[in-house]
C-alpha positions as CSV (number, residue, x, y, z in Angstrom):
1,M,0.0,0.0,0.0
2,L,2.8,2.4,0.9
3,G,4.6,1.5,-2.3
4,K,1.5,2.4,-4.4
5,L,1.2,5.8,-2.6
6,R,4.8,6.6,-3.4
7,K,4.3,5.7,-7.1
8,N,1.2,7.9,-7.4
9,Y,2.4,10.7,-5.1
10,F,2.6,13.3,-7.8
11,L,-0.9,12.3,-9.2
12,L,-2.4,12.4,-5.7
13,I,-0.9,15.8,-4.8
14,S,-1.8,17.4,-8.2
15,T,-5.4,16.1,-7.9
16,F,-5.8,17.7,-4.4
17,L,-4.2,21.0,-5.6
18,I,-6.5,21.1,-8.6
19,L,-9.6,20.5,-6.5
20,Y,-8.4,23.1,-3.9
21,F,-7.9,25.8,-6.6
22,F,-11.2,24.8,-8.3
23,F,-13.2,25.2,-5.1
24,N,-11.5,28.5,-4.2
25,L,-12.2,29.8,-7.7
26,L,-15.9,29.2,-7.3
27,D,-16.5,29.8,-3.6
28,G,-15.1,32.2,-1.1
29,E,-15.0,35.9,-0.7
30,R,-13.3,36.4,-4.0
31,G,-14.9,33.5,-5.8
32,L,-17.2,33.5,-8.9
33,F,-20.4,33.3,-6.9
34,S,-19.4,36.2,-4.7
35,Y,-18.5,38.2,-7.9
36,F,-22.0,37.8,-9.2
37,K,-23.6,38.7,-5.9
38,K,-21.4,41.8,-5.7
39,K,-22.2,42.7,-9.3
40,E,-26.0,42.5,-8.5
41,I,-25.5,44.7,-5.5
42,L,-23.5,47.2,-7.6
43,I,-26.4,47.4,-10.2
44,N,-28.9,48.0,-7.4
45,L,-26.8,50.7,-5.8
46,E,-26.3,52.5,-9.1
47,A,-30.0,52.5,-9.7
48,E,-30.6,53.8,-6.3
49,E,-28.0,56.5,-6.8
50,A,-29.7,57.6,-10.1
51,N,-33.0,57.7,-8.3
52,L,-31.7,59.8,-5.5
53,S,-29.8,62.2,-7.8
54,N,-33.1,62.7,-9.8
55,K,-34.9,63.5,-6.5
56,I,-32.1,66.0,-5.6
57,K,-32.4,67.7,-8.9
58,D,-36.2,67.9,-8.5
59,L,-35.9,69.4,-5.0
60,E,-33.2,71.9,-6.2
61,F,-35.5,73.0,-9.0
62,K,-38.5,73.4,-6.6
63,N,-36.2,75.3,-4.2
64,S,-35.1,77.6,-7.0
65,L,-38.7,78.4,-7.8
66,L,-39.2,79.6,-4.2
67,S,-35.9,81.3,-3.6
68,N,-34.3,83.0,-6.6
69,K,-37.2,84.6,-8.4
70,L,-40.5,83.9,-6.7
71,D,-42.8,81.9,-9.1
72,L,-46.3,82.8,-8.3
73,D,-47.8,79.9,-10.3
74,Y,-45.8,77.4,-8.3
75,I,-46.9,79.0,-5.1
76,E,-50.5,78.8,-6.2
77,T,-50.1,75.1,-7.0
78,L,-48.6,74.5,-3.6
79,I,-51.4,76.3,-1.8
80,R,-54.1,74.5,-3.8
81,G,-52.5,71.1,-3.2
82,K,-51.7,71.5,0.5
83,F,-54.5,73.7,1.8
84,M,-57.2,72.9,-0.8
85,F,-57.8,76.6,-1.4
86,G,-59.4,77.8,-4.6
87,K,-60.2,81.0,-6.3
88,E,-63.4,82.9,-5.8
89,G,-66.2,81.3,-7.9
90,E,-64.4,77.9,-8.2
91,T,-65.9,74.7,-7.1
92,L,-63.5,72.2,-5.5
93,Y,-64.1,68.5,-5.6
94,I,-62.2,66.2,-3.2
95,I,-61.8,62.7,-4.6
96,N,-60.8,60.1,-2.0
97,K,-58.8,57.2,-3.4
98,N,-60.0,53.9,-2.0
99,D,-57.4,51.2,-2.1
100,N,-59.9,48.3,-1.9
């Protein structure tokens, strides 16, 4: 038995090394599966970043309407939406959305 191990020593060691490197290639913190998980996380974070930057641009635009040069139409829209005010002679209808 010991003689057979000595004859096939190189084959046995090379097989274990190949298996070791193969499993480390696929699994682990720097493996192939981890790469795909991190790639998916990166895509989700980039989409979230784009969404947040669009929100920031929208808020900056609304802020500029209220600060630089006062936009009366925008203020009227805000008052109508928040306080449900209308002009004289207008009829306001409140529509409740039922989520049934």
